[in-house]
N, C-alpha and C positions, 0 to 999 in steps of 0.2 A: 504494500500500500504506500502511496506517496503522501507523506506527512510534512506539514509546515508547522514550525513552533515559533511563536512570537514571544521573545523574552528568553534570555539565557541566564536568569537568576537560578536560585536553588531548585525550584520546581521545574522550570523549563529545561534546564540542563540535564537533570536526572531523568525526566520523562523522555526527552529526545534521545539520550544515549541508550536508555533501556529499550525503547521502541525499535531503534536501529539494530540492536543486538538480537532481536528476534526476526530479522530479515526485511524489515521495512526500510524504505529509502526516506531519510529524514533530513530536512533542511532547517537549521535553527538560525534565527535572525535576531539581531539586537542593534540598537542605534549607537551603542558604545563601541566605536571602531577599535579602540585599543584592546578591549576585552576579546573582541572577535579575532583580532590578529593573534593573540596569545592562544585562544582556543584552536585556531587553525594549526598551531604547532603542537597541540596536545597539552598545553599548559592550563591546568585547572585553577580557577580563581577562588575556589573554596576547598576546605579540608573535608572530605567525605570518603570514608573507607570504601575501596572497590570501584570508585567512579572513574578514576584516571585510566585504569586498565580497559574499561569498557569503551571509553572515548577513544583512546589510542587505537584499539583493535578495529573499531568501526570506521575511524578516519582512514586507516590503511585499506580497509575493504571498500572504501568509497560509498558506504551506505549512510554515512553521517557527514554533513557539510555545514560549515558555519559561514555566515555572510552578514554584511551590514546593508545589503541591498534587499529591502523588504519585498520588492516585487518578485525576487527570485524565491522567496519563502512562500508567497501566496499564490502566484499566478497559476501553477499547475497542480497544486495540492488537492487531494481528495478530502483530506481532513486537516483543518487548521486549528491548532491548539493555541489558545491565548493563555500565556503564563507570565504576564507582566505584573509588576508590583502594584499593590493597592494599599499604600501606606496610610497610617491614621492621620486624619486632619486634626486641627487643634481641639475640636469638640469630641474627638474619639471616633467619629464616623470614618468610613473608608473613602479615600480619595480615588475617584474612578477616572481621573483625567487620562492616565496611561492606557487603561483598558478601552475607553471610548476612542482614544486616538488609534489604537490597534484596529478597532472595528472600522474606523474611517479608512484606514489603509486597505482593509479587506475590500471595501466598496471600490476603492480606486484601482486595485491591481488584480482582482479575481477575473479569471477568463473562462470559468466553467462551473458546473454544479459542485457544491462542497458542503461538508458538515463542519460547523464551527463549534469547537469544544472549549468551554470556559473552565480552566483549571485554577485560575486565580481565585483567591478567597474573596468573595463579593457579598454585599448585602442582599437580603431577600428582595427579589424584584428586578435584579440586574439583568437577568436573561430576557425579561420582557423589554427592557430598554434596548438591549442589543437587537432583538427582533425588530423593534420599531426603527432603529437606525439603519437596518439592512433592507427595509421595505423599499420597493421600487427598483431594486437591482434586477438586471435582466436574467440572472442565473438563479437556479433553485438552491437556496441556502437554508439549512436547518440549524438550530441552535441547541446544543446539549450542555447541561450543567454537570460537571464531573469533578467534584471536589477531591483534593488530594489529602491523604492521611499519612504523609511521610514524616518519620522521626529523624531529626538530624543525628547523624552518627550511625544510623541503620537504614538510611533512605533507599539504598540500592536493594537490599533485601526486602524492604517494605514494598517496593514497587514490583519486584519480581515475584513476590509471594504475598499478595495483599490478603488481609483478613476478609475484606469485602470491597467490591467496586460499586460505587453509587452513580447511576446515570439518571439524570432528570431530563426528560424530553417529552414532546407531544407528537413526535413524528416516528412512525414505525420504521421507515427506511433508515433514518438517522440512528435510531436505537440499535438496529441490527448491525449497522456499519461499525459503530463504536464497540458493540459487544464482540464482534469478530476481532477487533483490534486487541481486546483484552483476553480473548480466549486462551492464548498460550499460558497466561499467568494464573488461571483459575482451574486448571485441570485436576487439582487435588480435591475439588468440590466446594471451595469457598465461593460464596454467592456473588452474583451480579444483581444488585437491587435496582429495580426500575420504579420511578416515581415522577411526580411533577417537578418542573424546574424549581419552583419555590421550596418544595420539600427538600430537594437535594441541596439547595443553597443553605437552608437552615440546618441541615444535618451536620455540616462542617462546624458551624458555631456550637451546635448542641454537644458534639463530641468534645471539643476543646474546652468549652466552659465547664463541662462536667468534670473533666480531669483537673482543671484549675481549681474547681471547688473542692475536690478531694485534698489537694495540696494545702489550700487555705484552711480547710477543716482540721487536718492533723496539726498544722502550725498553731491554730487557735487553741487546740487541746494542749499543745506543748507549752504555751504561755501559762495556761492554768496550772499545769504540772509544776512549772518552776515556782509558782507562787505558793502552792499548797504542800510542796514537798513530795510530790509523786514523781514517778519515772515514766516518761512518755513511751519508752520502749516496752515496758510491761503493759501499759494501757493499750498500746498498739497490738500486742499479742492477743489481748482480749477481743480486739476488733477483727483482726484478719483471720482468726480461726472460726469466725462466723461465715458460713458459706454464702450468705446473702450479701456480704460486704467485700470480701476478697482483699488481696494485699497490694495490688498495683497502685502506684501514685499515693500511697499512704506512708510516706517517709518524712519525718520532720526535718526542717532545714531552714536556710536563710532566704527562702522565697524562690519563686519560679521566674524565669526570664525568657529570652528568645524572641523570635519574630511572630509566634503564633498566639500563645496563651494571653499575653498582655493585650495584644491588639484585638483579638477576637472577643475577649470579655468586654472590653470597652465598646467595641462595635455593637455587641448585643445590647448593652446598656443604652446606647444611642438609638438603636432600633426601637427599644421600648419607649423612649421619649417621643419618637416620631408617631407612635400609635397611642400615646397618652397612657403608657403603662409604667408603673414604678420600677418593676423588676428589682426589688430590694435585695434579693439574694445575690444577684450578680454584682451589684454595687458593693455589697459586703465582701464578696470574694476579692474584688479589686482592692478594697481598702485594707483588708487583712494582709494581702501580699505586699502592698506598698509599705506597711508598717514593718512587716517581717524582714524586708530588705535592709532595714535600719538597725536590726536587733544586734548584730555583731559590733557595730560602732558603739552602740549604747553600752554594751558589756565592756568594751575597751575603755570607754570614757569613765565608767564607774570604777573599774579596776585601778586606773591611774588618778582617781579622784578629780577628774576634769582637767588635770595638768598634762595637756597633750602637746603643747608647742615645743618643737624641737625634737620630739621623740621619733624614732624610726620603727615603722611597722612593716614586717615582711608579709607578703601574701603569696600563698600557694593556690593557684587556680584562678584563671581570669574568665574563661568562657562560661556561658550560662549553664552548660552541662558538659560531661565528658564526650570525647570523640567528635568534637567540632571546634572550629575556631571562632564561632559566632559569639559576639559579646553584646548583641542587642538586648537591652533591658536586663543585662546580667547583674545579679546582686553585687558582684565585685566592683562594678562601675559606681554603684551607689556608695559603697564603702570607701573607695578611693576618693570620690568627690568630697565626702565628709571629712576624711583625714586631711586632704589638702586644704580644705576650708579652715581647719584648725591648725594649720602650719606644721603638719607632720611630714616627715620624709617617708616615701613609700618605695620599697624594694620588692619587685614582683617576679614570679616565675610561673609559666604555663607551658606544657609540652608543645602546644601548636599555635596558641593565640598571641604570641609575642608580636607578630607583624600587625595584627589588628589593634593591639594595645598601643603600639607605637603610633599608629595612625590616630587613635582617639586622644591620647594624652601627650603626644609629641615628646618634649623633654621634661615633662612635669614629674615623671616617675622614673626610677631606675629599673631596667629590665635585664634579666639574667637568663643564660642558657642552662644553668644548673641550679636546682632548688636549694642546695646547701650553700652556694655562694650568696644567694638572695638573703639568707637568714643571718649572715655574718654580722655580729655586733648589733643586731636588731633588738629592740626592747621587747618585742613579742612577735608571734606568728599567728596569722589568721588564715584559715583554710576555707576556701570559698567554692571549690569545685571538687567533686569526688573522683578524680582521676585515680586509676588503679595504682599508680606508682606512689601515691600518698598513703595507701592503706596500711603499709607495713614498713615505714621508713627506719633508718638507723637512729633510734631514739637517743643513744649516747652522743652521736655526732650532732644531732639536733640540739641537745642540751648544751653541748660544748660551744656551738656556734652562737646561740642566743645570749644576750647580756643577762637575762633572767629567764628561767624556764617557764614561760607563760605561753599557753596555746589557746586560741579562740577558734573552736571548730564549728564552722557553719554547716557541716554535713554529717556530724555525729559519726566519725569514722572509727573512733577509739573507745575502749572501755574506760570510763572515768576512774574506776578503782585501780586499773592497771597504770593509768597515767599518774595517779597520786603515788603509787608504790615506786614508780620510776623517778619521782622527785619533781613532777610538773605541777604547776597551777593550771588547772584545765577547766575551761568554760565550754559548754556545749549547748545544744538546744533541747529543751524539755526536761531538764533536771535543775534543781536549785543551784545557783552559782556558789562557788567555794566561799567560805567565810573569810 
């Protein structure tokens, strides 16, 4: 099948590469000429395990092409995938200017019948707007809403082995075309779910806000535990052994980040305002998370009795989660901003996000290629991302490097009892702070 992909961001790049790997001829387009030039050489702009191999393999096979000429993406495609960004506006709603611009390009360059697939995360009713904008075009064009459910760090596997594929459409021919496209990935029996465009659009928000709610829920419980002297991990065991609840996304920590959960929660809140609905639960989810992203700084400030000026804080972990270099809405960014505002020095290490941190903070923080170099003569260590290499470090080397053996663990990686036995003052989430 001939596929055109508009947008080579996270979703477009993964989708284009994976579709080409199953034998389709895919042309990916982007207005960013520098990015396209690098992609043409097989240089991937994001850290995503397994993606580079697929891109390079299909570039060599000439099944995958990157171009900045959007007419080449659109003109002869049977399926056109819109995967451009829909960033949040100031009020939290989704900015659709790039998506609607992509639709206008389709109007301009399409030379035959096609199915337009919306993979960008969009507000309910966007497909209707796209249909209206394509009215009057001389070719038959159908619009399918196909939300993505890729997790950064496991996106390739998520695409190749989806738990479900959601297709929103009103046209049987279009539905069958896109179903055929996904057929190689659902051979194990996982379903393709057919529904209206509006239901498909809302399904994306429903999934992400539910997961965000679970994270805020466990973090709210962790706050209670710290105050009343309970242990959140014991409380969690009581929850996850209930088959109605389960264990996923019920881990206490310093808050969620990334490109999806924060944006989608706020977008759903804004949707409620448009329909005169309070949606108080989603507002609370957002508020709890914003507060939780400040909790490590508050612990640091209390430990040093508010005397932070001139102190050096080391940070392990900058990305919002492991196996990605994405720092969008990362709790580490909130912590760094607060520390800098209080005239602290920041020494930081992350296995893959150093380049992104350098772009965000320029020369405001010191970045290291080795975690133990980052802690040298620091007043304390804050752990903000649960990378595997942080789970069992050399504690003697850690204690030797720090000025004082103080650790603020935003991901609850260690046993508090063990840390105390090893001579550390240890702050974590969901247990009372040390006296």
